N, C-alpha and C positions, 0 to 999 in steps of 0.2 A: 243791301247786299242781297246779289243771287248768289247763289250756287252750284256750281258745275260737278256734279259724280261722273268722270271716266269711268268704262267700268269692262276688264275683258278678264278673259276664260281663267287663265291662274298661270301657277307656277308651284313646283314644288320646294320649299324652305334651302336645299340643298340638293345634291345628286345623290344622294345615300339612299340605301336600297328603303330605311326604314322611312323617312322621308317622301319619296314618291311611292311606297305605297299607302301612304296616310293620306296624299292628293289624286290618286287614284280613286280610293277607295270610296272619297267624299264625292270627287267628281263624278263617277260611272254609277253610284246611287243614286243620282238625280233622277227623279221620275221620267223628267222631259229627257234623256240624254239617251235610257235604255227603257224604251217605253212598252213594256210586256206586263204583267200581274209582279206586284207586290214581291212577291213570293222566290217566281221565279226571278224576277231583277238580283235579288238578299242572295239569293245561290248561284248566282250566273257570277256573278261580279265577285263575292265576299272566296267562295270555295274553290270558282274556275279561273277568270281572268284576274283577279288583282296575286292569288300567290305563283301563276305559272308569267304575268308579265311584270311585276315588280323587277327583280330583277336584271332583266332584259332594257328595261325603260331608264334605267339608273345607269348603265352603261351610255348609252343614248346621249341621257341628258351630260353626264361628266365629258363627253366631245365638246359639247355646245357650251358649256361652264365657263365662265370669266372668271378673272382676278373679283372683278366687280359684283358677281352671282350670273344670276339666270339675264340671257338679253331682254325677253320681254319684258321683266319688271326694270329694267336699267331705260331700253324707252318707254316704258310707260311713265315712268320717271323725271325722264327727261321733255316727253311732251307737256306735264303737269306743270313744270317749272316753266317752261318755255311759254304754254299759254296764258299761264298767270300774267309774265309780263307781258304778256299783249292784251290781254285784256283790261289790266290795270286794277284799281281798288276797289272800286266797284260790282267785284266781282273773285269769289274765291275757289277754289278749284284742287278738286280730291278725286283721288284715284284709289278705286275698290273693286279687286277681286271677286272672282263669284267665289272661286274653292281656292282655299289659302289663303296667304298673307299678301296683303293689307286685304282684312276682310271688308266685305260691304257694309256688315256692321259698325265697325272703326272707323271708316271715312263717312258714313252718313252720320255716325257721333260727333265728328269733328267738323261737321256742316250745323249739326243742332247746336253745337258751342258759343259758334258764330250768328244763331241768330238768323238764318237766311230765310226770306219773306217769301222764297221758291227753291225751286231746286228741280234742276234741269239735268235730265239723265243720259248721257248718252254711251249704249254700250258699243264698243268698239268693232263690230260687226256691220260693215257695208250691206251684205242683202237677210233679209232676215229669215229666222228658223226657231223655230221654237223650243230648240233643244240649246242654241247658244243667247240670243236677243230673250227669246221669252224667257227663261228660266232666268236670267239678270233678273228682269223686271218684276217678272213674282218674289222673288227675293229679297229687293229691295223694297213692294210696297207692304211685304210682310214686316219688314222692319219696322217700318215710316208706321203703322196703322197703328203700331204702342203708343206712339209718343203723345202728350197729354195737348203737345198742339201739333197739328200737321199744318206743315206748309202748301203752297202751291205746286205740282206737282206737273214738269212738262215733259215727255219722254220722246225720243228720236229716236222709233225704233228701225228704222232703217236710212239708208243713204248713199246707193247706188245708184239714186234719181239727182243725187246734187253734183253740177259741174265742177264744181271746184275738187270735187274728188278726182274729177279725170286730170283736170290742171296739176296737183299733186305728183299722180301717176305719170304723167307727159314731163314733169321735171325732174323724177329721178329715172325716170329712164333715158333723158336724152342724153349721156353719155356716151349710148350705145347708137349707133348709125345701122339704119332698119336695114340699107343695101348690101349689109354684110351678112345677111343672116338668109338660109333656103323658104325656115317655117319658122311659126311665130307660136306656142304654148302657153295656154292662159288653165294655170291649174291651178283649182279651187276644193275647197275644202268637200269630201265627200259624206253624203247622208243615207241612211237608209233609205230605201223609193219608199215602203211603206209610209217615213214621217209626210216625205213627201204628199201622198195619197193623201194623210189625213189634213196636213196644212189647205191644200188647197180647195178641197171638198167641202171644206167649214169656210171658206173665205169666199171664193169664187164659186162656190156652186156646184163647177164642175172639176171633176177630179182629171188630176192632170196625166195625160196618155204619155206621156216619157217621147213627146216626138213635136210634131208641128205644133202645137199648141203652145210651146216656146219660144215660136219664131218671131214673136213680138208682144210687147209686154199692153196689160193694160187694166182698168181697174178691177178686172177680175182674177190676175192673174200676179198682179205685182208682190204679193208675200209668196208666192211659190216659190221658194228657195231655188230652183232647178231651172226656172223661167229669169228669175233676175242674174245667176249668174251669168246665161247667153246672153240675154241685156248690157250685161258688163264689159264682156266681152265685146259686141259689138260698137258699144262707144268706144272702146279704147283705142280698137284694130281704125276707126276712124279718125278718132285723135290724135296717133301713132304715125297715119297712113301707111296700113297696111293691108295690102289687099288681101280681101275676104276666104279667098281659095287656098293664103299660103296661113290661115291660123287655124287649131283647133281649141276646144273646150274641153280639158277632160275633170277627174275628180278624183282624188288623192285617199290617200289616210283611212283606207274601207277596212273594218273587220270582217269583212264576209263577205257573198259573190250576192248579196240583196244589195248593193247601195249603188249608189249614180254610175252609171256608164256615161265616157267609156273612163279606164280607168288610167291615169296619168301612169304608171308604171308599164302597163302595154302598149300605151302609144307611144313610150319612149322607145320602148324594144323595136317597135316595127317601123319610126318613121326612117331612117339611114336605107333601108329597104327600100323602100318609098322614092329613093334621092334625096332624101333633105338630110345629110350632113352636118349642117350649120344651123344651131337653131338658138334660140333666143326664148326661153321661159320667164314668165309673170306671175306672180300668185295673188290675184288681187282681192280676196276672201279676208285677206290676211295686212293688219293695216301696218304690223311689226313683229319685227323679226322673231323665229321663233323656231322651237323643236322639228318642225313643219315645214319651214323654207330653209335655213338653214342646213338640219342633215339630211330632212327626208328629198329635199330636191336638188341644196345643193353639193351633197354627196352621194345617197343613190341611185335619186336617177339621173346623175354621170355616170355614174361609172358602168348604168345597166343601158345609156346610149353610146359611150363610148365602145361598150363591149361589144355591140350590137354593129358597129361598124359607122359610128360616127366620128366627127372628124373635129368640130368646135361645138362648144357648150355651155353658153352662158344662162347665168339667171340675176332678174333684177331687184334688190334687196326691195326693201318694203319701203313702205313712205317714213314710220319712225319718228323721230322727232325735226324732218326738213321742215325747212320755213318758210313754205309754201304747203304745206302741210297746215304747217299749225295755224296760219290766217283759214285757212279754208275750214277748221275745227272753230275757230274763233267767231264767223260768220254762219257758221250753223248753228252753232248756240245762240248768237245773239238773235236771227232770225226769228 
């Protein structure tokens, strides 16, 4: 029997301030997430960011929380169950969160109890980044290395280059007629530019110039997050028959001005003045709806766009546990 470990970022156990504080503390103290000196990170996270953000973030989580709990966890469990049905009895599927519950250690121990011969690790991030995929893989390997018997481990560290990924996005976007919109925004989670520079220099030997170097994907920049995002947009506009001049790639959720540009909120503010009054937003860095899609895009960006003179704002819900996505994940873990 093979074990499948689906990994996502994580979510607070509840929208209470104390649970959100616990989540943010674990998340932001990760050396790959805030990649500064340990002492600097400790004081920044524990004495500045968390004390000032926990209450506000808890308020936002309350806006998206459902009777069944966190949307991210609900969608993750639904995918796990449907994937298990799709793969059958020769596989055992578990879901683990990098931060909070269900923990990676809990999920891996369940696979260990099943005595699986191989563990296929699938971090649910289409584009590789050290702070997401890298952190998840590091934690999985840290846990497994203490086992008396270590199984074979296969890691799928990116899948923006998988055609089935785009088939799934085409499926969830088909409810919209692309001819009804003036413009299409592809909004990805932002990262500090310094992390892009470090990763591109380490893997490809050429530091990302934050420009034309991302216009084409190659073996040298396939792990550059920025290049991967632009490639994802190129593949999606081709799949959805969207003219390139009607699309914008942008980055959301920034913490300061040193993050990837253009910023999604600024793009929303500027589009109506350019004559783009009807827009459709997709978020192809997220495979499950969460705070960043439901509230940041669905509420905040809608308000910004409409206030700036927009007439119609629509966003495409994520892949979640869509049947086409379930089949795509099944194919990826079996290949």
